[in-house]
C-alpha positions, -999 to +999 in steps of 0.1 A: -416+598+406-403+608+443-417+644+454-383+649+470-371+655+433-396+680+424-383+710+432-350+706+419-374+691+384-393+724+383-361+741+386-339+727+359-373+731+336-371+770+349-335+773+342-340+759+304-370+780+295-353+809+309-315+807+290-327+782+259-296+798+243-276+771+260-298+745+256-301+752+218-301+720+199-272+717+172-268+701+143-244+678+141-242+656+108-240+669+074-237+636+057-264+622+031-294+606+054-288+571+038-251+576+049-267+589+084-288+560+086-260+534+076-237+550+107-263+542+130-262+507+125-244+485+154-224+459+140-239+438+166-274+437+153-299+467+153-302+503+152-288+532+172-316+552+181-296+582+169-262+606+163-250+596+199-253+562+199-262+555+238-288+528+232-298+501+205-338+499+209-359+470+195-391+497+191-371+518+173-353+491+151-386+475+139-403+510+127-363+515+109-368+480+100-402+487+086-388+517+065-366+489+050-386+463+045-410+484+021-376+494-001-371+455-001-337+462+018-326+455+055-333+416+055-297+403+070-298+430+094-330+422+103-324+387+108-286+393+130-310+417+152-339+389+157-312+366+166-295+392+188-329+394+207-336+355+209-300+353+223-308+379+255-345+365+261-352+361+299-358+324+316-394+337+315-398+350+280-388+383+275-365+400+251-348+433+258-362+461+249-329+481+245-294+476+248-276+502+262-237+511+262-216+505+287-180+505+288-185+468+300-202+462+268-242+464+255-264+459+288-298+446+280-327+469+294-358+451+300-379+478+323-384+517+325-388+527+356-394+492+372-425+485+341-417+457+322-418+471+282-443+446+266-440+458+229-405+445+227-420+411+226-443+421+198-417+436+178-392+401+179-423+379+170-433+405+141-394+408+126-394+373+135-421+362+106-404+393+082-371+367+086-391+334+076-390+348+042-358+354+034-341+329+058-366+301+068-341+275+080-330+300+100-358+311+114-371+276+122-344+272+148-358+301+165-396+290+162-391+277+204-382+316+215-413+329+195-437+307+209-423+315+248-424+356+235-457+347+228-464+333+262-450+355+281-473+385+265-498+364+268-505+367+303-515+404+294-545+394+278-580+393+292-612+391+270-592+397+236-574+432+249-542+437+258-538+452+292-507+469+300-492+488+329-489+529+323-456+536+308-452+499+291-456+503+260-445+536+235-469+561+247-453+561+282-468+598+292-506+588+289-527+580+313-549+552+306-575+527+316-552+496+314-552+495+279-544+517+242-553+515+208-516+511+193-507+482+214-539+465+202-531+469+168-495+458+171-512+427+190-537+417+164-506+416+137-487+397+165-512+371+169-514+369+128-477+366+126-478+334+153-503+320+128-483+323+098-453+310+117-469+278+127-489+273+092-457+270+071-435+258+103-467+226+102-474+231+136-515+226+127-528+231+165-512+259+171-524+276+138-562+268+146-553+281+179-539+315+166-566+314+136-591+317+164-572+342+184-567+368+155-603+366+144-617+372+176-590+402+186-596+416+152-634+418+156-629+441+184-608+464+180-609+468+144-642+489+150-620+510+171-597+524+144-631+540+129-635+559+161-604+571+173-585+603+164-551+584+167-529+584+138-500+554+140-525+529+152-547+538+119-520+538+096-505+504+111-542+489+109-540+503+070-507+487+060-520+455+078-547+454+057-572+453+089-597+479+071-604+480+035-586+506+011-618+535+010-612+541+045-576+553+033-591+590+012-617+591+044-587+594+069-564+613+048-594+639+047-593+646+084-559+650+089-559+692+085-527+695+103-494+707+089-476+678+099-494+649+108-485+648+145-492+617+164-525+627+169-550+642+147-565+677+158-601+673+173-623+673+207-608+642+221-579+648+247-559+623+266-548+631+299-507+629+307-493+607+336-482+628+366-447+628+360-448+637+323-468+666+337-441+676+363-413+669+337-429+691+313-436+656+288-475+659+287-476+670+252-448+646+239-472+617+225-503+642+220-495+674+197-456+670+190-449+667+157-429+630+148-419+638+114-414+598+104-449+592+110-456+617+083-434+601+060-451+567+070-480+581+061-470+594+026-455+559+015-486+543+030-506+567+001-483+561-025-488+520-020-525+525-018-520+542-053-528+576-042-493+596-055-512+630-061-522+630-024-485+619-015-469+645-031-492+670-016-477+657+018-444+657+008-448+693-004-457+704+030-424+683+040-403+707+022-385+722+054-373+686+060-356+677+027-332+697+028-318+700+059-282+687+075-299+659+094-331+648+107-345+648+145-368+629+165-391+656+170-402+692+160-422+717+174-456+722+158-455+761+160-420+771+153-409+737+132-376+741+148-361+710+168-373+705+205-350+715+233-364+718+264-354+702+301-369+670+299-378+667+259-349+668+240-350+663+197-324+641+189-303+648+156-302+620+128-330+602+141-331+566+128-365+559+123-372+596+105-342+586+080-354+553+073-390+568+066-378+591+045-356+574+024-390+551+016-408+580+013-383+595-014-378+565-032-416+556-036-425+593-050-394+602-071-380+570-075-347+577-060-327+544-054-308+544-021 
């Protein structure tokens, strides 16, 4: 952050803090949740992040699509977005991390603060493999794109570890030593997806290559899943069968908070970047409540035959079930949508809507 901007940033934070009523988050949408999610669909492919429909993010679309996959929905929409990413792939092999709406049309975004966003290529490959199950002919035409996307990612690999610059993936406020567990869990499944694509397309040499890499990466990173307090990597590890089923119940017992934040309570602390601390975003990827992660956990519990435990969590989330809309983030103390100078909860959040609809169907069998 430019030091010249610091006084202005701090001044704006003080204004918002002293006059919160002027910046209060307003509820904008009273449609049923499934209608809200459908309105967020971008006809060019992908899902807008929220009600304001400013950008279509690859990361958000992946998790929205993950919720749809678990309901056996969204096949055509998934393929359309994967094809869109392929069209905008750079000559180096990077796919857009987002499409930002402008007067001249959607503009692809590849960087944030001049840092390449690395996880978009992983989501492209992960969604690509799922497309093959329904649309093998169309997906086969994109095999070269998947290989190029993988090659672009491979430059971040050293000693079976995915190394990334700070600010390169979702946990952009986190200060780390060059690698984080969440990205490496995604990397394990990305390599697995490349192996499966090579297998079904009878690319034997690549299949053997990816099989060996997958085994080596998994052997190195799965033990870390048992040592961490991070919630989302462990949930993904469960749904992708990186850990045995008996891990589910012990993990659930460890979750002592009411809302399943991004990290569980405990002694492990993660430092935020200097920029995030100045802007008041230091807790964004540490303790702020992201409801979609809680709904995701309920889905996993039902899929692992722990319906009673899932129902307990559903009851804890009662405050979200009958609201006019669902926001992206909430304050862990007040339970209200967050509104600060540089941290603002967005209404009709696509991921939260998708995961809520899926959890509701899993628990109550309500078709939507």
